[in-house]
C-alpha positions as CSV (number, residue, x, y, z in Angstrom):
1,M,19.0,7.0,-5.4
2,D,16.0,5.8,-3.1
3,L,16.4,2.4,-1.7
4,E,12.9,1.7,-2.7
5,E,13.9,1.7,-6.2
6,L,16.1,-1.2,-5.6
7,E,13.4,-3.4,-4.3
8,P,11.8,-5.6,-6.6
9,R,8.4,-4.7,-8.0
10,A,5.5,-7.3,-7.6
11,K,4.0,-8.3,-11.0
12,P,0.5,-7.2,-11.4
13,A,-2.0,-10.1,-10.3
14,K,-4.5,-11.4,-12.7
15,P,-8.0,-10.2,-12.2
16,T,-9.9,-12.7,-10.0
17,D,-12.9,-14.2,-11.8
18,L,-15.8,-13.0,-10.0
19,A,-18.6,-15.0,-11.7
20,P,-18.6,-17.9,-9.3
21,F,-19.0,-16.0,-6.3
22,S,-22.3,-15.5,-4.5
23,V,-23.4,-12.1,-3.4
24,A,-22.2,-13.0,0.2
25,E,-19.1,-14.2,-1.1
26,L,-18.6,-10.9,-3.1
27,N,-19.3,-8.9,-0.1
28,D,-16.7,-10.8,1.8
29,Y,-14.0,-10.3,-0.9
30,I,-14.8,-6.4,-1.1
31,A,-14.3,-6.4,2.8
32,R,-10.9,-8.0,2.4
33,L,-9.8,-5.9,-0.5
34,E,-10.8,-2.8,1.6
35,A,-8.7,-4.2,4.6
36,E,-5.8,-4.3,2.4
37,I,-6.4,-1.0,1.1
38,A,-6.3,0.5,4.5
39,R,-3.2,-1.5,5.2
40,A,-1.7,0.1,2.2
41,R,-2.5,3.5,3.4
42,Q,-1.1,2.9,6.8
43,A,2.2,2.0,5.1
44,I,2.2,5.1,3.2
45,A,1.5,7.2,5.9
46,A,4.2,5.6,8.0
47,K,6.7,6.2,5.2
48,S,5.6,9.7,4.7
49,N,6.0,10.4,8.4
50,H,9.2,8.6,8.5
51,R,10.5,10.6,5.3
52,A,9.2,13.8,6.9
53,S,11.0,13.2,10.3
54,A,14.2,12.5,8.3
55,D,13.8,15.6,6.1
56,A,13.2,17.9,9.4
57,F,16.3,16.2,11.1
58,F,18.7,16.7,8.4
59,K,17.3,20.3,7.4
60,K,20.0,22.6,6.3
61,T,20.2,25.8,8.4
62,P,21.1,28.9,6.8
């Protein structure tokens, strides 16, 4: 069992109502979302690298 399976999953957030935002506010909102996406991608890369390192370390030799 993977330890990540034991972590509680966040409930999906309700979509933000974009109607009251101005164009500038929408551009700022997009920038914040893109920054969060980049942060999530970095976390994925770090976890993948960690996993690959662990797999290489514990690799069985014939």
